[in-house]
N, C-alpha and C positions, 0 to 999 in steps of 0.2 A: 455222402459216403458214410456208412455206418461206423460206429465206434469199434475199435479193436478189442476183442475180449481176451482176458487173461485165462490161461489154463488153470482151473481151480486146483488140480492136483499139484501143479508146480508151485503155486503161491503158498500152499500148505507145507511144502517140503524144503524150500530154499529161501534164504534171506540175502540181500545184497549189503555188503559192508560199505563203510564210508569211502574206502579206497577203490571200490568197484569190483572187488572179489565176491564170489558167491559162496556162502556157508551152506553146509549140508550136515545131516546126521549120519552116523555110521549104521550100517545094517547089522543084522544078526544079534540084536540086543533085546528082542521082545519076548522070546520064550525059549524053552529047553536050555536054561541057564545052569543047570546042575552039573553038566559035564564040562562046562567051560571054566577055565582057571580064573582066579580072582584078578590076576594081571591082565588077562585078555578082556575081561568084562570092563575093567577100569579104562583100558585104552579105547574101547568102543563107546564109552560114555562121552568122551570129548568130541567136539565138533571138528569136522574136516573141511577142506576147501575143494571145490569142484575143479577138475583138471582143465587146463586151458583149451584142450581140443573139444570139450563138451560145453564150454562157456557160451559160445555163440548160439547153440541150440537152446539152452536154457533161457538166455536173455530174450530170445524170440518167443518162447512160451510165456515168459513174464511180460511180454509186450513192451520191452524196454529198448528195443533196437529198431 
């Protein structure tokens, strides 16, 4: 049986924490930043967690399940 391949796009975008949660970056922080407020840009800087309904799908893409 061949090895399971990881989705390259998923391994670049997600990291698994020690407790098993999945970290992600916020979107909308790459360009057109002049019209966004300082507060909004600051909130987008911090990492977020993947919602539990999407977790199984991402774990499968990372070949962890």
